[in-house]
Structures are given as structure tokens and as C-alpha cells.
N, C-alpha and C positions, 0 to 999 in steps of 0.2 A: 245441558251436553245432548248434543242433536242426535238423532238416530236416522241414519241413510240408508234406503235401500236401492240399489241399483240393478236394472233390467236391460238388457240389448233386445229389442222387440223388432226389429227390421234391420233388411238390410238392401241397398238398390245401388244399380250403376249411377253414379253423377253425369248425365249426358252431356252438360254443356262446361265439362269442367276442360280445361287445357291440355291436360294429361290425365291417363289413368286414373280414376280417382272412384274409390267404394265408398257409400254415405250409411253410416250404421247410425240408427236411431235409437237413442239411449231415453230411458224414463227413470229418472230420479225422485224418490218419495222422500219427505221427511215425515216420522211416522210419531215422533213426541210432540207435534204441535207447535215446534218452534219456526218461527218465519225466518227463512234465509236470505241473506242482502246478496251474498254472492259465493261462487265456488272456484277456486282455481284448483283446476283439474287434471290430472295427469292419468293417462289409459296406456297401459302397457297390453298388447294383444299377442297370444300365442296360438300356433295351431297344435292341435293335439291329434295326430294323425292315427293313435293306437285306437281310438274310438270309433271306426269304421271298417267295413270290410272292402274288397279291393278285388274286380275281376282279373281274369288272366291276363288280359291286356293293359291294365292299369298297374298290375304287378309288375309286368317286363319292363314297361317303361320307369316303375320306381326303380329299378337294380342300381341305377345311378346316384339314388338320395340315400337308399338304406341298404345296398348290397343285396346278396343273394336272399330270397325270402327264408331260407334255413335260418338266418341269421337274423331274424326280425325282432325276435322277442328280447334281444339285446340293442338293436340298434334304432329301431323305432321310436324315437323318443319326441318330447314336444320340442317346436321350433319357434324361435322369436318371428313375428311378424312386423311389429309395428310399435312406437313408442310415441306416444300424441301429446298435446297439451290442449285444453281449452277453459275459456271462461264461461261458465254458467251462470247467466242473470238471476235476480234475485226471485224468490217465489214463497210462496205458501201452499201447503199440501203437497202437489207433485207439479214436474215440469218435465217436457219433453223438448231434445234438442237433436240435432242431426251432427255427427261427428266425421267430419272427412278424413280418409285414411288413402294418401297416395301411394299409389301402387307402380309398379313396374313391369315389363315383359322380359326383363334381363335374365336368360335362362343361365347364367353363371351364379344366379342365387338361388339358395335350397329351396326358400319357399314357393318361388315362383316355378322353379322346376316339378314342387310337388304339384301345384294348383293345374299346371300344364298338362299333369301327367292323368287327370281325373275326367273320366267321361261323363257319370251321372252322379246322382246323390247329391252329398252336401259336404263341407270342409268343417269339421268341429273345432270352433274357436273359444278361446278363453280369455275375456278381458278381467284386467287387475286394476283395481282403481287405488289412488292416494291423491293426495293434494290438501288445500288448505280450505276451511269452510269460514265464512265472515257471518257474523248474526249481530244483533243489537241488543242489548239487555234492558230491563223495564227501566235503568235507570239513565238511559241513553248512551251509556257506554259500549265499545266496541267489543265482543267478545270474539276469539279465535281458537278453532280445533282442527285438529289434524283429523283427515278422512282415516280411518283405521285401515293398516294392510290387509285385514281380513275380507275385505268388501271387494266381491267378483261376481260376474256373470257368464254363464255359458250363452252361447250362440252357434246354431247351423246354419251356415251361409250357404244355399244352393249353389251349385257348380254352374248352373244357369247363369246365375248372376255375375261370378267371375267371367265367364265367357261372352256375355253380352258388354261386359266393360271393355275389354279387350277389342270386340268385332267393332265397337262403336272408335276407336283410334287406330286398330290395324286391321281392317276387315279383310278376311280371308290371307291374312298373312302373318307372318311370325318375323324375329330378327335374331341376328346371333352377333356375340362380340368375337371379333379374329384380330390377330395382331397386324400392324400396318405391313409386315413382310408378307405374310398371307394375301392380305388385300391387294397389296400390288403384284402379287403372283396371280391371283384370280382375274386381276385388271388384265393384264398381258395376255392370258389366255382367252378373257370375253372378247378382247380387240382382234386378236390374232385370228379367232375363226367367227367373227363378225356376228356375234352373238347378242341379241339386242336387249336382254336383261339379266340380271346376276341370277334370277331363277333358273334361265335356260342355261346358264354357263355351269352351275351347280350340277342341273341335271345331265347335262353332257358328261360331266367327269363321273358321275355315276355312273351312266349307260357306258361309258369306256371302261370302268372298272369291272361292271359286269359282264361286259364282253370279254376280258383279258383271261 
């Protein structure tokens, strides 16, 4: 029976990815002395927002995610971030591999709203592991084991890494999802007022609201 230990040891923004992508470095050790032929690995990543403190500004932004701070004892719960698969090549002792995590800047998604609300510090993550382990017995026959569901690793992703990743793809910018009807109305307002950009159109509407 294999005995595996999983650790997430680093996280970075993938600079040359087509879309925003985090790269988490996993270290996997087999501590019973069995040589691993391969692992078909599944990784579930959760955000644990209750494990950090928030500034007043961050708390105000997080009202949309968790509600009023007076209710946070009940509403601040773990959030699903990603569900990934990876093939781990054969190794003896230990191995490190990079796990790519596709991300989005869609602010309709709860974990993206949460990440976007943070200014400093880190993002508490929990990685839960499962999957299938392949080894070869002394008589040459293949053996198959399941990765126990109890295998997990905590990692604190610096907020600066998240912001660096998004800035690589959306420098000094964000994007919002709106209905076609709203987009058509905004397009009409932009054209009618000869405004050069979407940003200027939205700012003009905000300034009009402030002045009313």
C-alpha cells in the first residue's frame, strides 16, 4: 500500500497563458519506499474566507458576497474555486509538478468577486486530493490504489499573485457582463454623445446621476 504526502509549495501567475491562469506547484512524496508508475490525480480547490481578516474597505466590497458583516458568522463559508485533473509521471521518493488553474475575471462568479475585493494579504486555499495510483509489484504485475479522500494541503496564495495574473491580461481594466438590451442602450448613449470609449460612457452616466 502506498503512502502519499501532498503539499502545495508555491503559486505564481502563468505569464504566457492565453487566458488568466494560476500555476500551483505541488510536491508529492511517497514515504513507504514504493516506486510510483503514475497517478491519475484529481484536485478540488476551495477558498476558506473565514481564515483571514478584512479591512474596512475590503469588508464593504464583500457585502455583495457575504451580506452585512453582522451576519458573517453564518454566511462566510468555504467556496468552490476549481476542480482539476492531472497525470503525474512516475517517480521514486518525491516529485514536483505545476498544476495550471484556469481563472476568470467574470464578476458574476462568487470567488472572483471575493478575490477582486481583496487589497493585501493572502487567499486561504484548501486543496483536496483523490485519484488513482499505479505501481508495479515485485512479480511484475500492475497494482492499482486509490488516493485516500483524506489527503489535502493548505496554501495561502498572495493577493499580489492574483492581481499580477489579471494585470497580465486586463491591465488597469475590468469587465462586466450585461444583457444585450443594456449593451444596446449603452451603445446608443455612447454614439449619441460622441463618447470615445465604454469607460467614458459609463463615467458620463455616473456623473449625470451624481448631478441629479
